[in-house]
PyMOL CGO cylinders between C-alpha atoms (Angstrom):
from pymol import cmd
from pymol.cgo import CYLINDER

trace = [
    CYLINDER, -5.34, 18.28, -6.40, -7.20, 15.53, -8.18, 0.3, 1, 1, 1, 1, 1, 1,
    CYLINDER, -7.20, 15.53, -8.18, -5.75, 12.07, -7.65, 0.3, 1, 1, 1, 1, 1, 1,
    CYLINDER, -5.75, 12.07, -7.65, -5.64, 9.37, -10.30, 0.3, 1, 1, 1, 1, 1, 1,
    CYLINDER, -5.64, 9.37, -10.30, -4.43, 6.28, -8.50, 0.3, 1, 1, 1, 1, 1, 1,
    CYLINDER, -4.43, 6.28, -8.50, -3.29, 2.78, -9.35, 0.3, 1, 1, 1, 1, 1, 1,
    CYLINDER, -3.29, 2.78, -9.35, -3.90, 0.28, -6.54, 0.3, 1, 1, 1, 1, 1, 1,
    CYLINDER, -3.90, 0.28, -6.54, -2.54, -3.25, -6.30, 0.3, 1, 1, 1, 1, 1, 1,
    CYLINDER, -2.54, -3.25, -6.30, -3.73, -5.90, -3.89, 0.3, 1, 1, 1, 1, 1, 1,
    CYLINDER, -3.73, -5.90, -3.89, -7.41, -4.94, -3.61, 0.3, 1, 1, 1, 1, 1, 1,
    CYLINDER, -7.41, -4.94, -3.61, -8.33, -8.59, -3.06, 0.3, 1, 1, 1, 1, 1, 1,
    CYLINDER, -8.33, -8.59, -3.06, -6.37, -8.42, 0.20, 0.3, 1, 1, 1, 1, 1, 1,
    CYLINDER, -6.37, -8.42, 0.20, -7.32, -6.66, 3.43, 0.3, 1, 1, 1, 1, 1, 1,
    CYLINDER, -7.32, -6.66, 3.43, -5.07, -3.60, 3.11, 0.3, 1, 1, 1, 1, 1, 1,
    CYLINDER, -5.07, -3.60, 3.11, -5.63, -3.00, -0.58, 0.3, 1, 1, 1, 1, 1, 1,
    CYLINDER, -5.63, -3.00, -0.58, -9.39, -3.30, -0.17, 0.3, 1, 1, 1, 1, 1, 1,
    CYLINDER, -9.39, -3.30, -0.17, -9.33, -0.82, 2.71, 0.3, 1, 1, 1, 1, 1, 1,
    CYLINDER, -9.33, -0.82, 2.71, -7.29, 1.69, 0.70, 0.3, 1, 1, 1, 1, 1, 1,
    CYLINDER, -7.29, 1.69, 0.70, -9.62, 1.24, -2.28, 0.3, 1, 1, 1, 1, 1, 1,
    CYLINDER, -9.62, 1.24, -2.28, -12.63, 1.89, -0.04, 0.3, 1, 1, 1, 1, 1, 1,
    CYLINDER, -12.63, 1.89, -0.04, -11.20, 5.21, 1.14, 0.3, 1, 1, 1, 1, 1, 1,
    CYLINDER, -11.20, 5.21, 1.14, -10.25, 6.23, -2.41, 0.3, 1, 1, 1, 1, 1, 1,
    CYLINDER, -10.25, 6.23, -2.41, -13.74, 5.61, -3.74, 0.3, 1, 1, 1, 1, 1, 1,
    CYLINDER, -13.74, 5.61, -3.74, -15.20, 7.71, -0.93, 0.3, 1, 1, 1, 1, 1, 1,
    CYLINDER, -15.20, 7.71, -0.93, -12.75, 10.62, -1.23, 0.3, 1, 1, 1, 1, 1, 1,
    CYLINDER, -12.75, 10.62, -1.23, -13.87, 13.51, -3.47, 0.3, 1, 1, 1, 1, 1, 1,
    CYLINDER, -13.87, 13.51, -3.47, -10.27, 14.33, -4.45, 0.3, 1, 1, 1, 1, 1, 1,
    CYLINDER, -10.27, 14.33, -4.45, -9.74, 10.86, -5.94, 0.3, 1, 1, 1, 1, 1, 1,
    CYLINDER, -9.74, 10.86, -5.94, -11.26, 11.07, -9.40, 0.3, 1, 1, 1, 1, 1, 1,
    CYLINDER, -11.26, 11.07, -9.40, -10.06, 7.78, -10.90, 0.3, 1, 1, 1, 1, 1, 1,
    CYLINDER, -10.06, 7.78, -10.90, -8.82, 4.42, -9.61, 0.3, 1, 1, 1, 1, 1, 1,
    CYLINDER, -8.82, 4.42, -9.61, -7.22, 1.63, -11.60, 0.3, 1, 1, 1, 1, 1, 1,
    CYLINDER, -7.22, 1.63, -11.60, -7.10, -1.69, -9.76, 0.3, 1, 1, 1, 1, 1, 1,
    CYLINDER, -7.10, -1.69, -9.76, -4.57, -4.24, -10.98, 0.3, 1, 1, 1, 1, 1, 1,
    CYLINDER, -4.57, -4.24, -10.98, -4.85, -7.69, -9.45, 0.3, 1, 1, 1, 1, 1, 1,
    CYLINDER, -4.85, -7.69, -9.45, -4.51, -11.36, -10.25, 0.3, 1, 1, 1, 1, 1, 1,
    CYLINDER, -4.51, -11.36, -10.25, -8.21, -12.06, -9.75, 0.3, 1, 1, 1, 1, 1, 1,
    CYLINDER, -8.21, -12.06, -9.75, -11.31, -9.86, -10.11, 0.3, 1, 1, 1, 1, 1, 1,
    CYLINDER, -11.31, -9.86, -10.11, -12.51, -7.87, -7.13, 0.3, 1, 1, 1, 1, 1, 1,
    CYLINDER, -12.51, -7.87, -7.13, -16.05, -7.67, -8.41, 0.3, 1, 1, 1, 1, 1, 1,
    CYLINDER, -16.05, -7.67, -8.41, -17.19, -4.11, -7.75, 0.3, 1, 1, 1, 1, 1, 1,
    CYLINDER, -17.19, -4.11, -7.75, -18.91, -1.72, -10.13, 0.3, 1, 1, 1, 1, 1, 1,
    CYLINDER, -18.91, -1.72, -10.13, -18.20, 1.94, -9.36, 0.3, 1, 1, 1, 1, 1, 1,
    CYLINDER, -18.20, 1.94, -9.36, -17.99, 4.97, -11.65, 0.3, 1, 1, 1, 1, 1, 1,
    CYLINDER, -17.99, 4.97, -11.65, -14.46, 5.80, -10.42, 0.3, 1, 1, 1, 1, 1, 1,
    CYLINDER, -14.46, 5.80, -10.42, -13.11, 2.28, -10.69, 0.3, 1, 1, 1, 1, 1, 1,
    CYLINDER, -13.11, 2.28, -10.69, -11.53, 0.45, -13.61, 0.3, 1, 1, 1, 1, 1, 1,
    CYLINDER, -11.53, 0.45, -13.61, -10.09, -3.02, -13.16, 0.3, 1, 1, 1, 1, 1, 1,
    CYLINDER, -10.09, -3.02, -13.16, -7.35, -4.95, -14.91, 0.3, 1, 1, 1, 1, 1, 1,
    CYLINDER, -7.35, -4.95, -14.91, -6.96, -8.64, -14.11, 0.3, 1, 1, 1, 1, 1, 1,
    CYLINDER, -6.96, -8.64, -14.11, -3.39, -9.68, -14.86, 0.3, 1, 1, 1, 1, 1, 1,
    CYLINDER, -3.39, -9.68, -14.86, -1.79, -12.92, -13.74, 0.3, 1, 1, 1, 1, 1, 1,
    CYLINDER, -1.79, -12.92, -13.74, 1.95, -12.20, -14.04, 0.3, 1, 1, 1, 1, 1, 1,
    CYLINDER, 1.95, -12.20, -14.04, 3.24, -9.02, -12.40, 0.3, 1, 1, 1, 1, 1, 1,
    CYLINDER, 3.24, -9.02, -12.40, 6.77, -9.93, -13.49, 0.3, 1, 1, 1, 1, 1, 1,
    CYLINDER, 6.77, -9.93, -13.49, 5.70, -9.35, -17.10, 0.3, 1, 1, 1, 1, 1, 1,
    CYLINDER, 5.70, -9.35, -17.10, 3.59, -6.23, -17.62, 0.3, 1, 1, 1, 1, 1, 1,
    CYLINDER, 3.59, -6.23, -17.62, 4.10, -5.95, -21.37, 0.3, 1, 1, 1, 1, 1, 1,
    CYLINDER, 4.10, -5.95, -21.37, 0.50, -6.85, -22.16, 0.3, 1, 1, 1, 1, 1, 1,
    CYLINDER, 0.50, -6.85, -22.16, -0.93, -4.03, -20.03, 0.3, 1, 1, 1, 1, 1, 1,
    CYLINDER, -0.93, -4.03, -20.03, 1.85, -1.42, -19.88, 0.3, 1, 1, 1, 1, 1, 1,
    CYLINDER, 1.85, -1.42, -19.88, 0.15, 0.88, -22.38, 0.3, 1, 1, 1, 1, 1, 1,
    CYLINDER, 0.15, 0.88, -22.38, -2.80, 1.18, -19.99, 0.3, 1, 1, 1, 1, 1, 1,
    CYLINDER, -2.80, 1.18, -19.99, -0.62, 2.45, -17.13, 0.3, 1, 1, 1, 1, 1, 1,
    CYLINDER, -0.62, 2.45, -17.13, -0.19, 6.06, -18.30, 0.3, 1, 1, 1, 1, 1, 1,
    CYLINDER, -0.19, 6.06, -18.30, -1.88, 9.14, -16.89, 0.3, 1, 1, 1, 1, 1, 1,
    CYLINDER, -1.88, 9.14, -16.89, -1.70, 8.46, -13.15, 0.3, 1, 1, 1, 1, 1, 1,
    CYLINDER, -1.70, 8.46, -13.15, -0.15, 10.50, -10.34, 0.3, 1, 1, 1, 1, 1, 1,
    CYLINDER, -0.15, 10.50, -10.34, -0.31, 7.96, -7.50, 0.3, 1, 1, 1, 1, 1, 1,
    CYLINDER, -0.31, 7.96, -7.50, 0.34, 4.29, -6.86, 0.3, 1, 1, 1, 1, 1, 1,
    CYLINDER, 0.34, 4.29, -6.86, -0.76, 2.57, -3.67, 0.3, 1, 1, 1, 1, 1, 1,
    CYLINDER, -0.76, 2.57, -3.67, 1.17, -0.69, -3.74, 0.3, 1, 1, 1, 1, 1, 1,
    CYLINDER, 1.17, -0.69, -3.74, -0.61, -3.00, -1.29, 0.3, 1, 1, 1, 1, 1, 1,
    CYLINDER, -0.61, -3.00, -1.29, 0.30, -6.33, -2.87, 0.3, 1, 1, 1, 1, 1, 1,
    CYLINDER, 0.30, -6.33, -2.87, 2.16, -8.72, -0.63, 0.3, 1, 1, 1, 1, 1, 1,
    CYLINDER, 2.16, -8.72, -0.63, 2.60, -12.33, 0.45, 0.3, 1, 1, 1, 1, 1, 1,
    CYLINDER, 2.60, -12.33, 0.45, 3.40, -14.03, 3.74, 0.3, 1, 1, 1, 1, 1, 1,
    CYLINDER, 3.40, -14.03, 3.74, 6.95, -15.31, 4.17, 0.3, 1, 1, 1, 1, 1, 1,
    CYLINDER, 6.95, -15.31, 4.17, 5.75, -18.35, 6.14, 0.3, 1, 1, 1, 1, 1, 1,
    CYLINDER, 5.75, -18.35, 6.14, 7.14, -21.49, 4.56, 0.3, 1, 1, 1, 1, 1, 1,
    CYLINDER, 7.14, -21.49, 4.56, 9.02, -19.63, 1.83, 0.3, 1, 1, 1, 1, 1, 1,
    CYLINDER, 9.02, -19.63, 1.83, 12.73, -19.67, 1.12, 0.3, 1, 1, 1, 1, 1, 1,
    CYLINDER, 12.73, -19.67, 1.12, 14.47, -16.32, 0.91, 0.3, 1, 1, 1, 1, 1, 1,
    CYLINDER, 14.47, -16.32, 0.91, 15.14, -16.50, -2.83, 0.3, 1, 1, 1, 1, 1, 1,
    CYLINDER, 15.14, -16.50, -2.83, 11.48, -17.02, -3.71, 0.3, 1, 1, 1, 1, 1, 1,
    CYLINDER, 11.48, -17.02, -3.71, 10.25, -14.46, -1.17, 0.3, 1, 1, 1, 1, 1, 1,
    CYLINDER, 10.25, -14.46, -1.17, 12.72, -11.93, -2.56, 0.3, 1, 1, 1, 1, 1, 1,
    CYLINDER, 12.72, -11.93, -2.56, 11.55, -12.60, -6.12, 0.3, 1, 1, 1, 1, 1, 1,
    CYLINDER, 11.55, -12.60, -6.12, 7.93, -11.92, -5.19, 0.3, 1, 1, 1, 1, 1, 1,
    CYLINDER, 7.93, -11.92, -5.19, 8.45, -9.14, -2.66, 0.3, 1, 1, 1, 1, 1, 1,
    CYLINDER, 8.45, -9.14, -2.66, 11.45, -7.21, -3.96, 0.3, 1, 1, 1, 1, 1, 1,
    CYLINDER, 11.45, -7.21, -3.96, 11.91, -8.01, -7.65, 0.3, 1, 1, 1, 1, 1, 1,
    CYLINDER, 11.91, -8.01, -7.65, 8.23, -7.86, -8.55, 0.3, 1, 1, 1, 1, 1, 1,
    CYLINDER, 8.23, -7.86, -8.55, 7.70, -4.58, -6.70, 0.3, 1, 1, 1, 1, 1, 1,
    CYLINDER, 7.70, -4.58, -6.70, 10.71, -2.89, -8.28, 0.3, 1, 1, 1, 1, 1, 1,
    CYLINDER, 10.71, -2.89, -8.28, 9.71, -4.06, -11.76, 0.3, 1, 1, 1, 1, 1, 1,
    CYLINDER, 9.71, -4.06, -11.76, 6.18, -2.73, -11.27, 0.3, 1, 1, 1, 1, 1, 1,
    CYLINDER, 6.18, -2.73, -11.27, 7.47, 0.57, -9.89, 0.3, 1, 1, 1, 1, 1, 1,
    CYLINDER, 7.47, 0.57, -9.89, 9.94, 1.08, -12.74, 0.3, 1, 1, 1, 1, 1, 1,
    CYLINDER, 9.94, 1.08, -12.74, 7.25, 0.34, -15.33, 0.3, 1, 1, 1, 1, 1, 1,
    CYLINDER, 7.25, 0.34, -15.33, 5.01, 3.01, -13.80, 0.3, 1, 1, 1, 1, 1, 1,
    CYLINDER, 5.01, 3.01, -13.80, 7.81, 5.53, -13.40, 0.3, 1, 1, 1, 1, 1, 1,
    CYLINDER, 7.81, 5.53, -13.40, 8.78, 5.49, -17.07, 0.3, 1, 1, 1, 1, 1, 1,
    CYLINDER, 8.78, 5.49, -17.07, 5.19, 6.37, -17.97, 0.3, 1, 1, 1, 1, 1, 1,
    CYLINDER, 5.19, 6.37, -17.97, 4.27, 8.67, -15.07, 0.3, 1, 1, 1, 1, 1, 1,
    CYLINDER, 4.27, 8.67, -15.07, 7.21, 10.90, -14.06, 0.3, 1, 1, 1, 1, 1, 1,
    CYLINDER, 7.21, 10.90, -14.06, 5.05, 12.87, -11.58, 0.3, 1, 1, 1, 1, 1, 1,
    CYLINDER, 5.05, 12.87, -11.58, 4.03, 9.76, -9.66, 0.3, 1, 1, 1, 1, 1, 1,
    CYLINDER, 4.03, 9.76, -9.66, 3.82, 9.47, -5.87, 0.3, 1, 1, 1, 1, 1, 1,
    CYLINDER, 3.82, 9.47, -5.87, 4.57, 5.86, -4.92, 0.3, 1, 1, 1, 1, 1, 1,
    CYLINDER, 4.57, 5.86, -4.92, 3.26, 4.51, -1.60, 0.3, 1, 1, 1, 1, 1, 1,
    CYLINDER, 3.26, 4.51, -1.60, 4.49, 1.07, -0.57, 0.3, 1, 1, 1, 1, 1, 1,
    CYLINDER, 4.49, 1.07, -0.57, 3.10, -1.08, 2.23, 0.3, 1, 1, 1, 1, 1, 1,
    CYLINDER, 3.10, -1.08, 2.23, 5.79, -3.00, 4.09, 0.3, 1, 1, 1, 1, 1, 1,
    CYLINDER, 5.79, -3.00, 4.09, 5.09, -3.52, 7.78, 0.3, 1, 1, 1, 1, 1, 1,
    CYLINDER, 5.09, -3.52, 7.78, 6.10, -2.80, 11.35, 0.3, 1, 1, 1, 1, 1, 1,
    CYLINDER, 6.10, -2.80, 11.35, 9.46, -4.38, 12.07, 0.3, 1, 1, 1, 1, 1, 1,
    CYLINDER, 9.46, -4.38, 12.07, 10.87, -3.90, 8.57, 0.3, 1, 1, 1, 1, 1, 1,
    CYLINDER, 10.87, -3.90, 8.57, 14.66, -3.81, 8.73, 0.3, 1, 1, 1, 1, 1, 1,
    CYLINDER, 14.66, -3.81, 8.73, 15.99, -0.78, 6.89, 0.3, 1, 1, 1, 1, 1, 1,
    CYLINDER, 15.99, -0.78, 6.89, 19.58, -1.82, 7.62, 0.3, 1, 1, 1, 1, 1, 1,
    CYLINDER, 19.58, -1.82, 7.62, 19.06, -5.06, 5.66, 0.3, 1, 1, 1, 1, 1, 1,
    CYLINDER, 19.06, -5.06, 5.66, 21.31, -6.77, 8.21, 0.3, 1, 1, 1, 1, 1, 1,
    CYLINDER, 21.31, -6.77, 8.21, 18.89, -8.28, 10.74, 0.3, 1, 1, 1, 1, 1, 1,
    CYLINDER, 18.89, -8.28, 10.74, 18.14, -11.92, 11.46, 0.3, 1, 1, 1, 1, 1, 1,
    CYLINDER, 18.14, -11.92, 11.46, 14.55, -11.94, 10.18, 0.3, 1, 1, 1, 1, 1, 1,
    CYLINDER, 14.55, -11.94, 10.18, 14.48, -12.81, 6.49, 0.3, 1, 1, 1, 1, 1, 1,
    CYLINDER, 14.48, -12.81, 6.49, 11.21, -11.07, 5.67, 0.3, 1, 1, 1, 1, 1, 1,
    CYLINDER, 11.21, -11.07, 5.67, 12.32, -7.89, 7.44, 0.3, 1, 1, 1, 1, 1, 1,
    CYLINDER, 12.32, -7.89, 7.44, 15.60, -7.74, 5.49, 0.3, 1, 1, 1, 1, 1, 1,
    CYLINDER, 15.60, -7.74, 5.49, 13.85, -8.26, 2.16, 0.3, 1, 1, 1, 1, 1, 1,
    CYLINDER, 13.85, -8.26, 2.16, 11.21, -5.66, 2.94, 0.3, 1, 1, 1, 1, 1, 1,
    CYLINDER, 11.21, -5.66, 2.94, 13.97, -3.29, 4.04, 0.3, 1, 1, 1, 1, 1, 1,
    CYLINDER, 13.97, -3.29, 4.04, 15.85, -3.74, 0.78, 0.3, 1, 1, 1, 1, 1, 1,
    CYLINDER, 15.85, -3.74, 0.78, 12.62, -3.17, -1.14, 0.3, 1, 1, 1, 1, 1, 1,
    CYLINDER, 12.62, -3.17, -1.14, 12.00, 0.08, 0.74, 0.3, 1, 1, 1, 1, 1, 1,
    CYLINDER, 12.00, 0.08, 0.74, 15.55, 1.28, 0.22, 0.3, 1, 1, 1, 1, 1, 1,
    CYLINDER, 15.55, 1.28, 0.22, 15.56, 0.53, -3.49, 0.3, 1, 1, 1, 1, 1, 1,
    CYLINDER, 15.56, 0.53, -3.49, 12.21, 2.26, -3.99, 0.3, 1, 1, 1, 1, 1, 1,
    CYLINDER, 12.21, 2.26, -3.99, 13.50, 5.35, -2.18, 0.3, 1, 1, 1, 1, 1, 1,
    CYLINDER, 13.50, 5.35, -2.18, 16.42, 5.53, -4.62, 0.3, 1, 1, 1, 1, 1, 1,
    CYLINDER, 16.42, 5.53, -4.62, 14.06, 5.81, -7.59, 0.3, 1, 1, 1, 1, 1, 1,
    CYLINDER, 14.06, 5.81, -7.59, 13.29, 9.31, -8.95, 0.3, 1, 1, 1, 1, 1, 1,
    CYLINDER, 13.29, 9.31, -8.95, 9.61, 9.45, -8.10, 0.3, 1, 1, 1, 1, 1, 1,
    CYLINDER, 9.61, 9.45, -8.10, 7.98, 12.81, -7.48, 0.3, 1, 1, 1, 1, 1, 1,
    CYLINDER, 7.98, 12.81, -7.48, 7.48, 11.48, -3.94, 0.3, 1, 1, 1, 1, 1, 1,
    CYLINDER, 7.48, 11.48, -3.94, 7.83, 8.05, -2.37, 0.3, 1, 1, 1, 1, 1, 1,
    CYLINDER, 7.83, 8.05, -2.37, 6.64, 6.87, 1.03, 0.3, 1, 1, 1, 1, 1, 1,
    CYLINDER, 6.64, 6.87, 1.03, 7.11, 3.58, 2.83, 0.3, 1, 1, 1, 1, 1, 1,
    CYLINDER, 7.11, 3.58, 2.83, 4.24, 2.61, 5.14, 0.3, 1, 1, 1, 1, 1, 1,
    CYLINDER, 4.24, 2.61, 5.14, 4.89, 0.29, 8.09, 0.3, 1, 1, 1, 1, 1, 1,
    CYLINDER, 4.89, 0.29, 8.09, 1.52, -0.59, 9.63, 0.3, 1, 1, 1, 1, 1, 1,
    CYLINDER, 1.52, -0.59, 9.63, 1.05, -2.88, 12.61, 0.3, 1, 1, 1, 1, 1, 1,
    CYLINDER, 1.05, -2.88, 12.61, -2.31, -4.09, 13.85, 0.3, 1, 1, 1, 1, 1, 1,
    CYLINDER, -2.31, -4.09, 13.85, -5.09, -2.39, 11.89, 0.3, 1, 1, 1, 1, 1, 1,
    CYLINDER, -5.09, -2.39, 11.89, -8.67, -2.39, 13.12, 0.3, 1, 1, 1, 1, 1, 1,
    CYLINDER, -8.67, -2.39, 13.12, -10.68, -3.45, 10.07, 0.3, 1, 1, 1, 1, 1, 1,
    CYLINDER, -10.68, -3.45, 10.07, -13.20, -1.30, 8.25, 0.3, 1, 1, 1, 1, 1, 1,
    CYLINDER, -13.20, -1.30, 8.25, -16.74, -2.62, 8.70, 0.3, 1, 1, 1, 1, 1, 1,
    CYLINDER, -16.74, -2.62, 8.70, -18.48, -4.06, 5.69, 0.3, 1, 1, 1, 1, 1, 1,
    CYLINDER, -18.48, -4.06, 5.69, -15.41, -5.06, 3.71, 0.3, 1, 1, 1, 1, 1, 1,
    CYLINDER, -15.41, -5.06, 3.71, -15.10, -8.65, 2.54, 0.3, 1, 1, 1, 1, 1, 1,
    CYLINDER, -15.10, -8.65, 2.54, -11.37, -9.38, 2.64, 0.3, 1, 1, 1, 1, 1, 1,
    CYLINDER, -11.37, -9.38, 2.64, -10.67, -8.87, 6.33, 0.3, 1, 1, 1, 1, 1, 1,
    CYLINDER, -10.67, -8.87, 6.33, -8.28, -11.54, 7.58, 0.3, 1, 1, 1, 1, 1, 1,
    CYLINDER, -8.28, -11.54, 7.58, -10.16, -14.29, 9.40, 0.3, 1, 1, 1, 1, 1, 1,
    CYLINDER, -10.16, -14.29, 9.40, -7.90, -13.98, 12.45, 0.3, 1, 1, 1, 1, 1, 1,
    CYLINDER, -7.90, -13.98, 12.45, -9.15, -10.46, 13.03, 0.3, 1, 1, 1, 1, 1, 1,
    CYLINDER, -9.15, -10.46, 13.03, -12.57, -11.83, 13.96, 0.3, 1, 1, 1, 1, 1, 1,
    CYLINDER, -12.57, -11.83, 13.96, -11.01, -13.22, 17.13, 0.3, 1, 1, 1, 1, 1, 1,
    CYLINDER, -11.01, -13.22, 17.13, -8.91, -10.24, 18.19, 0.3, 1, 1, 1, 1, 1, 1,
    CYLINDER, -8.91, -10.24, 18.19, -10.67, -7.10, 16.90, 0.3, 1, 1, 1, 1, 1, 1,
    CYLINDER, -10.67, -7.10, 16.90, -12.70, -6.85, 20.09, 0.3, 1, 1, 1, 1, 1, 1,
    CYLINDER, -12.70, -6.85, 20.09, -9.43, -6.04, 21.87, 0.3, 1, 1, 1, 1, 1, 1,
    CYLINDER, -9.43, -6.04, 21.87, -8.89, -2.89, 19.79, 0.3, 1, 1, 1, 1, 1, 1,
    CYLINDER, -8.89, -2.89, 19.79, -10.26, -0.42, 22.44, 0.3, 1, 1, 1, 1, 1, 1,
    CYLINDER, -10.26, -0.42, 22.44, -7.72, -1.84, 24.90, 0.3, 1, 1, 1, 1, 1, 1,
    CYLINDER, -7.72, -1.84, 24.90, -4.80, -2.25, 22.50, 0.3, 1, 1, 1, 1, 1, 1,
    CYLINDER, -4.80, -2.25, 22.50, -4.98, 1.26, 21.03, 0.3, 1, 1, 1, 1, 1, 1,
    CYLINDER, -4.98, 1.26, 21.03, -4.14, 3.21, 24.21, 0.3, 1, 1, 1, 1, 1, 1,
    CYLINDER, -4.14, 3.21, 24.21, -1.71, 0.57, 25.47, 0.3, 1, 1, 1, 1, 1, 1,
    CYLINDER, -1.71, 0.57, 25.47, 0.26, 0.17, 22.22, 0.3, 1, 1, 1, 1, 1, 1,
    CYLINDER, 0.26, 0.17, 22.22, -0.12, 3.38, 20.20, 0.3, 1, 1, 1, 1, 1, 1,
    CYLINDER, -0.12, 3.38, 20.20, 3.12, 2.67, 18.32, 0.3, 1, 1, 1, 1, 1, 1,
    CYLINDER, 3.12, 2.67, 18.32, 1.64, -0.50, 16.82, 0.3, 1, 1, 1, 1, 1, 1,
    CYLINDER, 1.64, -0.50, 16.82, -2.13, -0.03, 16.52, 0.3, 1, 1, 1, 1, 1, 1,
    CYLINDER, -2.13, -0.03, 16.52, -4.18, 1.98, 14.04, 0.3, 1, 1, 1, 1, 1, 1,
    CYLINDER, -4.18, 1.98, 14.04, -7.28, 1.51, 11.91, 0.3, 1, 1, 1, 1, 1, 1,
    CYLINDER, -7.28, 1.51, 11.91, -7.46, 0.38, 8.31, 0.3, 1, 1, 1, 1, 1, 1,
    CYLINDER, -7.46, 0.38, 8.31, -9.34, 3.60, 7.59, 0.3, 1, 1, 1, 1, 1, 1,
    CYLINDER, -9.34, 3.60, 7.59, -6.39, 5.62, 8.89, 0.3, 1, 1, 1, 1, 1, 1,
    CYLINDER, -6.39, 5.62, 8.89, -4.10, 3.65, 6.61, 0.3, 1, 1, 1, 1, 1, 1,
    CYLINDER, -4.10, 3.65, 6.61, -6.17, 4.55, 3.55, 0.3, 1, 1, 1, 1, 1, 1,
    CYLINDER, -6.17, 4.55, 3.55, -6.54, 8.19, 4.51, 0.3, 1, 1, 1, 1, 1, 1,
    CYLINDER, -6.54, 8.19, 4.51, -2.81, 8.50, 5.21, 0.3, 1, 1, 1, 1, 1, 1,
    CYLINDER, -2.81, 8.50, 5.21, -1.95, 7.17, 1.77, 0.3, 1, 1, 1, 1, 1, 1,
    CYLINDER, -1.95, 7.17, 1.77, -4.32, 9.62, 0.10, 0.3, 1, 1, 1, 1, 1, 1,
    CYLINDER, -4.32, 9.62, 0.10, -2.90, 12.48, 2.17, 0.3, 1, 1, 1, 1, 1, 1,
    CYLINDER, -2.90, 12.48, 2.17, 0.65, 11.46, 1.27, 0.3, 1, 1, 1, 1, 1, 1,
    CYLINDER, 0.65, 11.46, 1.27, -0.25, 12.35, -2.32, 0.3, 1, 1, 1, 1, 1, 1,
    CYLINDER, -0.25, 12.35, -2.32, -2.47, 15.30, -1.48, 0.3, 1, 1, 1, 1, 1, 1,
    CYLINDER, -2.47, 15.30, -1.48, -0.40, 16.98, 1.24, 0.3, 1, 1, 1, 1, 1, 1,
    CYLINDER, -0.40, 16.98, 1.24, 2.90, 15.14, 1.63, 0.3, 1, 1, 1, 1, 1, 1,
    CYLINDER, 2.90, 15.14, 1.63, 4.78, 14.25, 4.81, 0.3, 1, 1, 1, 1, 1, 1,
    CYLINDER, 4.78, 14.25, 4.81, 8.24, 15.17, 6.15, 0.3, 1, 1, 1, 1, 1, 1,
    CYLINDER, 8.24, 15.17, 6.15, 9.27, 11.54, 6.69, 0.3, 1, 1, 1, 1, 1, 1,
    CYLINDER, 9.27, 11.54, 6.69, 9.66, 9.06, 3.87, 0.3, 1, 1, 1, 1, 1, 1,
    CYLINDER, 9.66, 9.06, 3.87, 9.34, 6.00, 6.11, 0.3, 1, 1, 1, 1, 1, 1,
    CYLINDER, 9.34, 6.00, 6.11, 6.14, 6.09, 8.15, 0.3, 1, 1, 1, 1, 1, 1,
    CYLINDER, 6.14, 6.09, 8.15, 5.69, 4.07, 11.32, 0.3, 1, 1, 1, 1, 1, 1,
    CYLINDER, 5.69, 4.07, 11.32, 2.25, 3.66, 12.90, 0.3, 1, 1, 1, 1, 1, 1,
    CYLINDER, 2.25, 3.66, 12.90, 2.24, 7.03, 14.77, 0.3, 1, 1, 1, 1, 1, 1,
    CYLINDER, 2.24, 7.03, 14.77, 3.16, 8.75, 11.49, 0.3, 1, 1, 1, 1, 1, 1,
    CYLINDER, 3.16, 8.75, 11.49, 0.34, 6.95, 9.68, 0.3, 1, 1, 1, 1, 1, 1,
    CYLINDER, 0.34, 6.95, 9.68, -2.16, 8.10, 12.30, 0.3, 1, 1, 1, 1, 1, 1,
    CYLINDER, -2.16, 8.10, 12.30, -0.84, 11.68, 12.24, 0.3, 1, 1, 1, 1, 1, 1,
    CYLINDER, -0.84, 11.68, 12.24, -0.94, 11.90, 8.45, 0.3, 1, 1, 1, 1, 1, 1,
    CYLINDER, -0.94, 11.90, 8.45, -4.46, 10.47, 8.32, 0.3, 1, 1, 1, 1, 1, 1,
    CYLINDER, -4.46, 10.47, 8.32, -5.63, 13.33, 10.55, 0.3, 1, 1, 1, 1, 1, 1,
    CYLINDER, -5.63, 13.33, 10.55, -4.08, 16.08, 8.43, 0.3, 1, 1, 1, 1, 1, 1,
    CYLINDER, -4.08, 16.08, 8.43, -6.55, 18.52, 6.90, 0.3, 1, 1, 1, 1, 1, 1,
    CYLINDER, -6.55, 18.52, 6.90, -6.31, 19.90, 3.41, 0.3, 1, 1, 1, 1, 1, 1,
    CYLINDER, -6.31, 19.90, 3.41, -5.79, 23.65, 3.34, 0.3, 1, 1, 1, 1, 1, 1,
    CYLINDER, -5.79, 23.65, 3.34, -8.53, 25.57, 1.59, 0.3, 1, 1, 1, 1, 1, 1,
]
cmd.load_cgo(trace, "trace")
């Protein structure tokens, strides 16, 4: 199948990594990036919309039709934030964006990046994990063609990309040791991107994907 994908968060590490894999995959024929600031890449597959307020999509909603995939990689750190504000940005914004896409693209596959440790019970002590869990649960209730929740842990960055978190420069050298010791928590950013593409292209039996699921899905081959 040919994939026409909307990607959010390309000015962050995960979104940029997913975009990189999409632009290099022959089955992805079109990518629409929506972000608050320009990414600054010219590519024949890529179109970019810079939009400051994701809570109000009225100005761009007519441009969001004709897609069969969304890779939602937008996110913020909970450090220093109160729960109400974190919920507004993480849960409310995501659900509004998803609903806007769904009304215009009924055959959409929605892939959401949460994170390892997300609390699907919504009852745990960690605020960010509860909010992410509620976001996952509410997305899974929506009538998408398919919906998958991705929970990555440590991701070895893709070389040559510009938005790798600065902290990774100090710990990436540990990747060859961490991968065999902690396979439930360590993958590559490339695997993350490939897994998202394969979620649309092939599908996966689980709707919530932990790191081993992400790695397994990334390795899946398309049947001829």
